[in-house]
C-alpha positions as CSV (number, residue, x, y, z in Angstrom):
1,M,35.9,8.5,53.4
2,I,33.2,11.0,54.6
3,S,34.4,13.7,52.2
4,R,34.2,11.2,49.4
5,E,30.6,10.3,50.4
6,R,29.6,14.0,50.4
7,L,31.2,14.5,47.0
8,A,29.3,11.5,45.7
9,I,25.8,12.6,46.9
10,S,26.6,16.2,45.8
11,G,27.3,14.9,42.3
12,L,24.1,12.9,42.2
13,F,22.0,15.9,43.2
14,A,23.7,18.1,40.5
15,V,23.1,15.4,37.9
16,H,19.5,15.1,38.9
17,G,19.0,18.8,38.5
18,A,20.8,18.8,35.2
19,V,18.2,16.4,33.8
20,T,15.4,18.8,34.7
21,G,17.3,21.8,33.3
22,S,18.1,20.1,30.1
23,L,14.5,19.2,29.4
24,A,13.2,22.6,30.4
25,S,15.5,24.4,28.0
26,R,14.2,22.4,25.0
27,I,10.5,22.4,25.7
28,P,9.8,25.3,23.2
29,A,11.7,23.4,20.5
30,L,9.9,20.1,21.3
31,A,6.5,21.8,21.2
32,G,7.4,23.5,17.9
33,G,8.8,20.3,16.4
34,L,5.6,18.3,17.2
35,H,3.3,21.3,16.4
36,I,1.7,21.2,19.9
37,S,-0.2,24.3,21.1
38,P,0.2,25.6,24.7
39,G,-3.0,24.1,26.1
40,P,-2.3,20.4,25.1
41,L,1.4,20.9,26.0
42,G,0.4,22.0,29.5
43,L,-1.7,18.8,30.0
44,A,1.2,16.7,28.7
45,L,3.6,18.4,31.1
46,L,1.2,17.8,33.9
47,M,1.7,14.1,33.5
48,Q,5.2,14.5,35.1
49,A,3.6,15.4,38.4
50,V,1.0,12.7,38.0
51,G,3.8,10.1,37.4
52,G,5.6,11.3,40.5
53,L,2.5,11.1,42.7
54,L,1.7,7.6,41.5
55,T,5.1,6.2,42.4
56,M,5.8,8.1,45.7
57,P,3.8,5.7,47.9
58,F,5.9,2.8,46.6
59,A,9.2,4.6,46.6
60,G,10.2,3.8,50.2
61,R,9.8,0.0,49.7
62,L,11.6,0.2,46.3
63,V,14.6,2.0,47.8
64,Y,14.7,-0.5,50.7
65,R,14.7,-3.5,48.3
66,L,17.4,-2.0,46.1
67,G,19.6,-0.8,49.0
68,G,20.7,2.8,49.6
69,R,23.8,3.1,47.4
70,R,22.6,0.8,44.6
71,G,19.2,2.2,44.6
72,A,20.4,5.8,44.3
73,R,22.8,4.9,41.5
74,L,20.3,2.8,39.6
75,L,17.3,5.1,40.0
76,V,19.2,8.3,39.1
77,M,20.6,6.5,36.0
78,C,17.1,5.5,35.0
79,W,15.9,9.1,35.5
80,C,18.7,10.3,33.2
81,A,17.9,7.7,30.6
82,A,14.2,8.7,30.7
83,L,15.3,12.1,29.3
84,A,15.5,10.3,25.9
85,L,11.8,9.5,26.0
86,P,10.4,12.9,25.2
87,A,13.1,13.3,22.5
88,V,11.8,10.3,20.5
89,A,8.0,10.9,21.1
90,P,6.4,11.2,17.6
91,G,3.2,13.1,18.8
92,L,1.1,14.4,21.7
93,A,-0.1,11.0,22.9
94,A,3.3,9.4,23.0
95,L,4.7,12.6,24.6
96,S,2.2,12.4,27.4
97,V,3.2,8.8,28.1
98,A,6.8,9.8,28.0
99,F,6.3,12.5,30.5
100,L,4.3,10.1,32.7
101,I,7.3,7.7,32.8
102,F,9.7,10.6,33.2
103,G,7.7,11.8,36.2
104,M,7.7,8.3,37.7
105,A,11.5,8.0,37.4
106,A,11.8,11.5,38.8
107,G,9.8,10.6,41.9
108,V,11.6,7.4,42.9
109,S,15.1,8.8,42.2
110,D,14.2,11.9,44.2
111,V,13.4,9.8,47.2
112,A,16.5,7.7,46.7
113,I,19.0,10.6,46.6
114,N,17.3,12.4,49.5
115,A,17.4,9.3,51.6
116,Q,21.1,9.0,50.8
117,G,21.6,12.7,51.5
118,A,20.1,12.2,55.0
119,R,22.3,9.2,55.6
120,V,25.5,11.1,54.6
121,E,24.3,14.1,56.7
122,E,23.9,11.8,59.7
123,R,27.4,10.4,59.2
124,L,28.9,13.9,59.0
125,G,27.1,15.0,62.0
126,K,26.1,18.4,60.5
127,S,23.4,19.8,58.2
128,I,24.1,19.4,54.4
129,M,20.6,19.0,52.9
130,S,20.2,22.7,52.1
131,S,23.4,22.8,50.1
132,L,22.6,19.6,48.4
133,H,19.3,21.1,47.1
134,G,21.3,24.2,46.2
135,L,23.6,22.0,44.1
136,W,20.4,20.6,42.5
137,S,19.5,24.1,41.5
138,L,23.0,24.7,40.2
139,G,22.8,21.5,38.1
140,S,19.5,22.6,36.7
141,F,20.9,26.0,35.8
142,L,23.9,24.4,34.0
143,G,21.7,21.9,32.2
144,A,19.4,24.7,31.0
145,G,22.4,26.9,30.1
146,I,23.9,24.1,27.9
147,G,20.4,23.6,26.4
148,A,20.3,27.3,25.5
149,V,23.7,27.1,23.9
150,M,22.5,24.1,21.9
151,A,19.4,25.9,20.8
152,G,21.4,29.0,19.8
153,A,23.7,26.8,17.7
154,Q,20.6,25.3,16.1
155,V,21.3,21.8,17.4
156,G,18.0,19.8,17.2
157,Y,16.3,19.0,20.4
158,R,16.3,15.3,19.7
159,A,20.1,15.1,19.2
160,H,20.7,17.2,22.3
161,L,18.4,15.4,24.6
162,L,19.6,11.9,23.5
163,V,23.3,12.8,24.0
164,A,22.5,14.5,27.4
165,A,20.6,11.4,28.5
166,A,23.5,9.1,27.6
167,V,26.2,11.2,29.1
168,L,24.3,11.8,32.4
169,A,23.2,8.2,32.6
170,L,26.8,7.1,32.4
171,L,27.9,9.7,34.9
172,A,25.4,8.9,37.6
173,P,26.6,5.4,38.6
174,V,30.2,6.6,38.6
175,L,29.5,9.5,40.9
176,G,27.3,7.3,43.1
177,G,30.1,4.8,43.7
178,G,31.3,6.9,46.6
179,L,28.1,6.6,48.6
180,P,28.1,4.8,51.9
181,A,27.5,1.1,51.5
182,D,25.8,0.5,54.8
183,S,22.9,2.9,54.2
184,T,20.0,2.8,56.6
185,G,17.1,1.0,55.1
186,E,19.0,-1.6,53.1
187,A,17.6,-5.0,53.3
188,A,21.1,-6.4,54.2
189,A,21.2,-4.1,57.3
190,G,18.3,-6.1,58.9
191,A,16.0,-3.1,59.2
192,P,12.3,-3.9,59.0
193,A,10.9,-3.5,55.5
194,P,8.5,-0.6,54.9
195,P,5.1,-1.4,53.6
196,R,4.7,-1.9,49.9
197,F,2.3,1.0,49.7
198,S,2.4,3.8,52.2
199,L,0.8,7.2,52.5
200,P,2.1,9.7,55.1
201,T,0.6,9.9,58.6
202,G,1.4,11.6,61.8
203,V,4.4,13.9,62.0
204,V,5.5,12.8,58.5
205,L,2.2,14.1,57.1
206,L,2.6,17.4,59.0
207,L,6.1,17.8,57.7
208,G,4.7,17.1,54.2
209,L,2.2,19.8,54.7
210,L,5.0,22.3,55.6
211,A,6.8,21.2,52.5
212,F,3.6,21.6,50.5
213,C,3.2,25.2,51.7
214,S,6.8,26.0,50.5
215,A,6.4,24.1,47.2
216,F,3.1,25.8,46.6
217,A,4.7,29.2,47.0
218,E,7.6,28.2,44.8
219,G,5.3,26.8,42.0
220,S,3.2,29.9,42.2
221,A,6.3,32.1,41.8
222,V,7.5,30.1,38.8
223,N,4.2,30.2,37.0
224,W,2.7,33.5,38.0
225,S,5.4,36.0,39.1
226,A,5.8,37.5,35.6
227,I,2.1,37.5,34.9
228,Y,1.5,39.2,38.3
229,L,4.0,42.0,37.5
230,D,2.5,42.4,34.1
231,K,-1.2,42.4,35.0
232,V,-1.1,44.0,38.4
233,T,1.8,46.4,38.3
234,G,1.9,47.2,34.6
235,A,5.4,46.0,34.1
236,S,6.9,45.4,30.6
237,D,7.8,41.9,29.5
238,A,11.5,42.3,30.4
239,V,10.7,43.9,33.8
240,A,8.1,41.3,34.6
241,A,10.5,38.4,33.8
242,A,13.0,39.8,36.3
243,G,10.6,39.2,39.1
244,Y,11.1,35.4,39.0
245,T,14.9,36.1,38.6
246,M,14.8,37.9,41.9
247,F,13.0,35.0,43.5
248,A,15.2,32.3,42.0
249,C,18.4,34.2,42.9
250,T,17.6,34.6,46.6
251,M,16.4,31.0,46.8
252,S,19.6,29.6,45.3
253,V,21.8,31.7,47.5
254,M,20.0,30.8,50.6
255,R,20.0,27.1,49.8
256,L,23.8,27.1,49.2
257,S,24.4,29.0,52.4
258,G,21.6,27.4,54.4
259,D,23.7,24.7,56.1
260,L,25.8,27.4,57.8
261,I,22.7,29.2,59.0
262,V,21.0,26.1,60.2
263,G,24.2,25.1,62.0
264,R,24.3,28.4,63.7
265,F,20.7,28.9,64.7
266,G,19.1,25.5,64.4
267,P,16.4,24.3,62.0
268,V,13.4,25.4,64.1
269,R,14.6,29.0,64.4
270,T,15.8,29.1,60.7
271,V,12.4,27.9,59.4
272,R,10.4,30.2,61.7
273,V,12.3,33.3,60.7
274,G,12.2,32.1,57.1
275,G,8.4,31.7,57.2
276,T,8.0,35.1,58.7
277,V,10.3,36.7,56.0
278,S,8.3,35.0,53.3
279,A,5.0,36.1,54.7
280,C,6.3,39.7,54.8
281,G,7.4,39.3,51.2
282,G,4.0,38.0,50.3
283,A,2.3,41.0,51.9
284,L,4.6,43.3,49.9
285,I,3.5,41.5,46.7
286,V,-0.2,41.8,47.6
287,F,0.0,45.5,48.2
288,A,2.5,46.3,45.4
289,D,1.4,48.9,42.9
290,S,4.7,49.0,41.1
291,P,7.5,46.6,40.2
292,V,9.8,48.4,42.5
293,M,7.7,47.3,45.4
294,A,7.0,43.8,44.1
295,Y,10.7,42.9,43.5
296,P,11.7,42.8,47.1
297,G,8.5,40.9,47.9
298,F,9.5,38.1,45.5
299,A,13.1,38.2,46.7
300,M,11.9,37.8,50.3
301,L,9.5,35.0,49.3
302,G,12.3,33.0,47.8
303,L,14.7,33.7,50.6
304,G,12.3,32.5,53.3
305,I,11.1,29.3,51.8
306,A,14.4,28.1,50.4
307,V,15.4,25.6,53.1
308,V,12.0,24.3,54.1
309,V,11.8,21.3,51.8
310,P,15.4,20.2,52.4
311,L,14.9,20.4,56.2
312,A,11.5,18.7,55.9
313,F,13.2,15.7,54.2
314,S,16.0,15.8,56.8
315,A,13.5,15.9,59.7
316,A,11.4,13.1,58.2
317,S,14.4,10.8,58.0
318,R,14.8,11.1,61.7
319,T,11.2,10.4,62.8
320,G,11.9,6.7,63.6
321,Q,10.3,5.4,60.4
322,N,12.3,3.9,57.6
323,P,14.1,6.9,56.1
324,G,13.1,6.2,52.5
325,Q,9.5,5.6,53.5
326,A,9.4,8.9,55.5
327,I,11.0,10.9,52.8
328,A,8.6,9.4,50.3
329,G,5.7,10.5,52.5
330,V,6.9,14.1,52.6
331,A,7.6,14.1,48.9
332,T,4.1,12.7,48.1
333,V,2.4,15.6,49.8
334,S,4.8,18.3,48.5
335,Y,4.6,16.9,44.9
336,G,0.8,17.5,45.2
337,S,1.6,21.2,45.0
338,S,2.8,20.7,41.4
339,L,-0.7,19.8,40.6
340,A,-2.5,22.2,42.9
341,A,-0.6,25.5,42.7
342,P,-1.0,26.5,39.0
343,A,-4.7,25.6,38.9
344,I,-5.6,27.1,42.3
345,V,-3.9,30.4,41.6
346,G,-5.4,30.5,38.2
347,G,-8.8,29.7,39.4
348,I,-8.7,32.4,42.1
349,A,-7.3,34.9,39.6
350,D,-10.3,34.2,37.2
351,A,-12.9,34.3,40.0
352,V,-11.5,37.3,41.9
353,N,-8.0,38.6,41.1
354,L,-4.3,37.8,41.3
355,Q,-3.9,39.8,44.5
356,T,-6.4,37.5,46.3
357,A,-4.5,34.5,45.1
358,F,-1.3,35.9,46.6
359,V,-3.1,36.5,49.9
360,L,-3.6,32.7,50.0
361,I,0.1,32.2,49.3
362,T,1.0,34.6,52.0
363,L,-1.2,32.7,54.5
364,L,0.4,29.4,53.5
365,V,4.0,30.6,54.1
366,A,2.9,32.1,57.4
367,C,1.8,28.6,58.4
368,I,5.5,27.6,57.9
369,A,6.5,29.9,60.7
370,V,3.7,28.6,62.9
371,G,4.7,24.9,62.3
372,A,8.5,25.4,62.5
373,G,8.7,23.3,65.7
374,L,8.2,20.2,63.5
375,M,11.7,20.7,62.2
376,R,13.2,19.8,65.6
377,T,14.1,16.4,64.3
378,A,16.1,17.9,61.5
379,A,18.8,18.8,64.0
380,V,22.0,16.9,63.4
381,G,24.7,16.3,65.9
382,R,22.5,17.6,68.8
383,A,20.8,15.9,71.6
384,E,17.2,15.0,70.8
385,Q,14.8,17.6,72.2
386,P,11.7,16.7,74.1
387,A,8.4,17.1,72.3
388,G,6.6,20.4,72.8
389,D,4.3,22.8,71.1
390,L,5.0,23.5,67.4
391,G,6.3,27.0,68.1
392,A,8.9,26.0,70.6
393,D,12.5,26.9,69.9
394,L,15.5,24.6,70.3
395,D,16.0,25.5,73.9
396,V,19.2,23.5,74.0
397,Q,20.9,26.2,71.9
398,A,20.8,28.7,74.8
399,G,22.4,26.2,77.1
400,E,25.1,25.4,74.5
401,K,25.9,29.0,74.0
402,A,26.0,29.9,77.7
């Protein structure tokens, strides 16, 4: 039964990622088909993050009302179906509304599957959140790869996205049928209902800030790594593009193998070492005067932050709040980086230079190492540790190994 549950939640994470990859691969064709220039397109794409932020405070209550398994199946199915909206948009205004709705569906479905992931993780008694997010990345890669093939075959973006939306929307509830029926937070379970509107506070807010630091670094790498290598180190277009490849590769590998590492060393130590590695990588990027020096910096940046967001979700689900509400709180703060990172990095680059912007990124990932003790509640299958300073290790590990 447990293996069936893990297969089900793994499939939903992969499907969720496939939706993102499918859309991302056809953005150039969509912009070309609607004759939208980069500036207005950027504002339209920004509506996805706005939609996610608008729905996050309500997501915990929604998941509670729908129930864990039904909520995950229904909300992921809606997210898949929303992929059709950009495909049928006739112009910029309609596309902006489509992306807003798309982002709203993304936000609530993200909370639903992470709440279910935390539930299955609890039932298994071992960490699985890192690999689930790794499967999301794999699903995104496959979705983008199929999109690239469709583009190469000159299949129109409308036909491709409509078919992808239908196939994935039909697949989601089938895969979700294996999820545990007695999920924490279901109304039928008798748990107290979370508030209708909730912003994160206390430890959930702090976990959200750690996730924000990680997501800020990730968003900066996605949007600025190639530009950094081009403008700062003088790399060619092909060499510059490889910088993000290094970052994405190490992040994906770490997420897929992260559960084994967390199981061996614990979430606190894993995150502390990861934050330190990322900070060292950021310093390499800041001082790089050639692509050869910057490449390992971006690789270390991706390696160090890979498991922070999954473990923040896992820790939030064990804070004593309703799991869906707590995960929604972390997601609300981390989603804010989708709005903040590109603008802040760009603003600093215009006012000073890109190196200074990456100094900020380096300081943020260093904060992850400092606050790693917050991940204590992410431990699964271990005795709960007493509260202490944020830098404390999981002392129980030494006793277990003795």
